[in-house]
Every structure is written in C-alpha cells, then in structure tokens.
C-alpha positions as CSV (number, residue, x, y, z in Angstrom):
1,M,47.5,-8.7,-47.4
2,T,45.1,-9.6,-44.5
3,A,41.6,-8.3,-44.6
4,L,41.1,-6.0,-41.6
5,P,37.6,-5.3,-39.9
6,P,36.2,-1.9,-41.1
7,Y,37.3,1.1,-38.9
8,A,36.3,4.5,-38.5
9,A,38.4,7.5,-37.8
10,V,38.0,10.2,-35.3
11,V,40.1,13.2,-35.6
12,L,40.5,15.7,-32.6
13,A,40.7,19.1,-34.5
14,G,39.8,21.4,-31.7
15,G,41.5,23.5,-29.1
16,R,42.8,26.9,-29.0
17,A,46.2,26.4,-30.2
18,A,47.7,29.3,-27.9
19,R,50.7,28.5,-28.4
20,L,50.4,29.2,-32.2
21,G,49.1,32.9,-31.7
22,G,45.4,31.1,-31.5
23,R,45.2,30.4,-35.2
24,P,43.0,27.1,-36.1
25,K,46.0,24.8,-35.6
26,P,44.4,22.2,-37.8
27,Q,44.2,24.2,-40.9
28,L,48.0,25.3,-40.9
29,E,49.8,24.1,-43.8
30,V,52.4,21.7,-43.9
31,G,54.0,20.7,-47.1
32,G,51.3,22.1,-49.4
33,R,48.1,21.0,-47.4
34,T,46.9,21.5,-44.0
35,M,47.4,19.2,-41.1
36,L,44.0,18.1,-40.9
37,A,44.2,17.2,-44.8
38,A,47.1,15.2,-44.1
39,V,45.7,13.1,-41.3
40,L,42.5,12.5,-43.3
41,A,44.1,11.5,-46.2
42,A,46.2,8.9,-43.9
43,V,42.8,7.5,-43.1
44,A,41.2,7.6,-46.6
45,D,40.2,3.8,-46.3
46,A,38.0,4.6,-43.2
47,A,34.4,3.5,-43.5
48,E,33.7,6.9,-41.5
49,R,35.7,9.9,-41.2
50,V,34.6,12.3,-38.1
51,V,36.5,15.6,-37.3
52,V,35.6,16.8,-33.9
53,G,36.0,20.4,-33.4
54,P,34.5,24.2,-34.8
55,P,33.4,24.2,-38.4
56,Q,36.1,23.9,-40.8
57,P,36.7,22.9,-44.5
58,V,36.6,19.2,-44.7
59,P,36.4,16.6,-47.9
60,D,33.1,15.3,-48.8
61,G,31.9,12.5,-46.6
62,V,33.5,13.6,-43.7
63,V,31.5,14.5,-40.8
64,V,32.3,17.6,-38.3
65,V,31.0,17.2,-34.7
66,R,31.4,19.6,-32.0
67,E,32.3,18.6,-28.5
68,Q,30.3,19.8,-25.3
69,P,31.1,22.3,-24.1
70,P,33.1,23.5,-27.1
71,G,36.6,23.7,-26.4
72,G,36.5,21.4,-23.5
73,G,39.0,19.3,-24.3
74,P,40.3,15.9,-25.7
75,V,37.8,13.8,-23.4
76,P,34.5,15.3,-24.3
77,A,35.8,15.6,-28.1
78,M,36.3,11.7,-28.1
79,R,33.0,11.4,-26.6
80,A,31.5,13.5,-29.1
81,G,33.3,11.9,-32.0
82,L,32.5,8.2,-30.8
83,A,28.8,9.0,-30.8
84,A,29.0,9.5,-34.5
85,V,31.1,6.0,-35.2
86,T,29.2,2.7,-36.1
87,T,32.1,0.5,-36.6
88,D,33.8,-1.8,-34.1
89,V,37.2,-0.5,-34.4
90,V,38.0,3.1,-34.2
91,A,41.3,4.9,-34.6
92,V,41.6,8.1,-32.5
93,L,43.8,10.8,-33.9
94,A,45.0,14.3,-33.2
95,A,44.9,16.7,-36.3
96,D,48.3,18.0,-35.8
97,L,50.2,15.0,-37.3
98,P,51.1,16.3,-40.7
99,F,53.4,13.1,-41.1
100,L,51.0,10.5,-40.5
101,T,50.6,7.4,-43.0
102,P,48.2,4.9,-44.0
103,A,50.9,2.3,-43.2
104,V,51.3,3.6,-39.7
105,V,47.3,3.5,-39.4
106,R,47.5,-0.3,-40.9
107,G,50.2,-1.1,-38.3
108,L,48.2,-0.2,-35.5
109,R,45.0,-1.9,-36.8
110,E,46.8,-5.1,-37.4
111,R,48.2,-5.3,-33.7
112,L,44.9,-4.5,-32.3
113,T,44.4,-6.9,-29.4
114,G,42.8,-6.1,-26.1
115,D,41.3,-3.0,-25.9
116,G,43.5,-0.8,-28.1
117,V,46.9,-0.3,-29.3
118,L,48.8,3.1,-29.6
119,V,52.0,4.3,-31.0
120,V,55.3,4.8,-28.5
121,D,57.8,7.1,-29.6
122,P,61.7,6.1,-29.4
123,A,61.6,8.2,-26.1
124,G,59.1,5.6,-24.7
125,R,56.3,8.4,-24.8
126,D,52.9,6.9,-25.2
127,Q,51.2,8.9,-28.3
128,L,47.7,9.1,-26.6
129,L,46.2,10.4,-29.9
130,L,47.7,7.9,-32.2
131,G,46.0,5.0,-31.7
132,V,43.3,2.1,-32.6
133,W,40.6,1.0,-30.2
134,R,37.7,-1.4,-29.6
135,T,35.0,1.2,-30.2
136,A,32.7,0.1,-27.4
137,V,35.3,0.1,-25.0
138,L,36.6,3.3,-25.6
139,R,32.9,4.7,-25.6
140,A,32.7,3.0,-22.1
141,A,35.8,4.9,-21.0
142,V,34.9,8.2,-22.0
143,A,31.0,8.1,-21.1
144,D,30.9,9.1,-17.4
145,V,33.8,11.6,-17.3
146,A,32.6,14.9,-15.5
147,G,35.2,17.7,-15.3
148,P,38.9,18.2,-16.5
149,T,40.1,14.7,-17.0
150,S,43.4,13.9,-19.3
151,V,43.2,11.1,-21.8
152,R,46.0,9.6,-19.9
153,A,43.9,8.9,-17.0
154,V,40.6,7.9,-18.9
155,L,42.9,5.1,-21.1
156,A,44.7,3.9,-17.8
157,P,42.6,1.2,-16.7
158,L,42.3,-0.4,-20.4
159,A,44.3,-3.1,-21.9
160,V,46.7,-1.1,-24.2
161,R,49.2,-2.6,-26.4
162,R,52.3,-0.2,-27.4
163,H,53.4,-0.4,-31.2
164,R,57.0,1.3,-32.1
165,P,57.0,1.8,-35.6
166,E,60.2,2.0,-37.6
167,P,60.8,5.6,-39.1
168,V,61.4,5.6,-42.6
169,P,65.2,6.9,-42.9
170,G,65.1,10.4,-44.2
171,E,61.5,11.1,-43.8
172,P,59.7,12.6,-40.6
173,A,58.5,10.6,-37.9
174,P,54.7,9.7,-38.5
175,W,54.2,10.9,-34.8
176,T,55.6,14.4,-35.2
177,D,53.3,17.0,-34.1
178,C,53.0,20.7,-34.2
179,D,52.3,22.2,-30.9
180,T,54.8,25.3,-31.0
181,P,55.8,27.7,-33.5
182,A,59.3,25.9,-33.6
183,E,57.7,22.8,-34.3
184,L,55.7,23.8,-36.8
185,D,58.6,25.7,-38.6
186,R,60.8,22.6,-38.3
187,A,58.2,20.4,-39.7
188,R,57.8,23.0,-42.6
189,R,61.3,22.8,-43.2
190,V,61.5,19.2,-43.6
191,T,58.7,19.2,-46.0
192,P,59.0,21.4,-49.4
193,P,55.5,22.6,-50.4
194,S,53.8,20.5,-52.9
195,S,53.8,22.3,-56.5
C-alpha cells in the first residue's frame, strides 16, 4: 500500500438541524453510534481531527472549535476548522455521513491532484462536504469570504477533481446523509443497532 502524506480531518458538526426538530444532528444515532462518531471513526488515521460546532462529546484527542459567528454556516465553519490544521492535506467532511468508510477517505487521498478532490454521487451531484484538499489552497479560498456564501461558490474557482466511488453491493452509499426525518429513518432501517 502506497504511503500517503499525513492529513487532518475537519468535520463540520454545527447547524441547527431545523428539519430534524432542532436536535443536534451529529449526536443522532444510526446503527448504535452517533453520526459524528461514525465520521470520526472513518478518519481515525488522521494526524489531527477537528470538529467544528457547539461543545459536544468527542473522543480523546479530537479538538472542538466554534465558527464565528456561531451557526454562521459551512464557510465560516471551514475557516475555523482550517485554523486548527497543521498538515498540508485536509479532509473536509459533514458530520451526518453515518456510512462513511476509511476506504472512501483513502480513495480521495489517493486521487488528490490539483487543489482538491470530492465525491460525486451516481446522479452527478458534487458532495461538497466529502472531499480532500490542499490545506493552503482551501484556507486561502475561505479567508476573505464575508457574509453568507455557499460552499459551491467558494470552491468554484479551485481545480477540483471528481471521484465516483463504487458503492458496495448491499451496503448504503458512503455519501448518504441524513438531512430530514425520512432520511434518518431510512438510514436507521438499513443499519441494525450494534449489540
């Protein structure tokens, strides 16, 4: 197996989860563990793991930082998380990816060329919070953004490669997120609670 440069992981775990009744979405359980725990497990080999959001339970060694203003959205959250990163490569991930695997993260790291690489789903949609980036480039892209700005707009000028991982037959796609009660229920049905 080819050695890859060390990387950090920034996990965006803020937001109000309004469509889920305002409960802290990263702390909702799928398959017997929180969605945040699942994402952090997928990047267990990261040199640094940074969670951006309100104070919440995290494993030892994981740093929690807060975006400014709190609840300001993913771009300020990326800026806050990147400020805590010292590696040249960083994975930026949403906290609501309960089926993310180390293999997907490694696949992204192996394909990092240009400024970054992100997952594209079978429908052709960029998964903007499931990618690996050159830290310096991404830090510069978010540095001077003022006011509400979409992640898509921030990433648009960058040289981004797309990766289409093959889903494992019979297993949920690793880019499956849980934004609505229906998506959360569906995720819970396909994953029996761990005993």
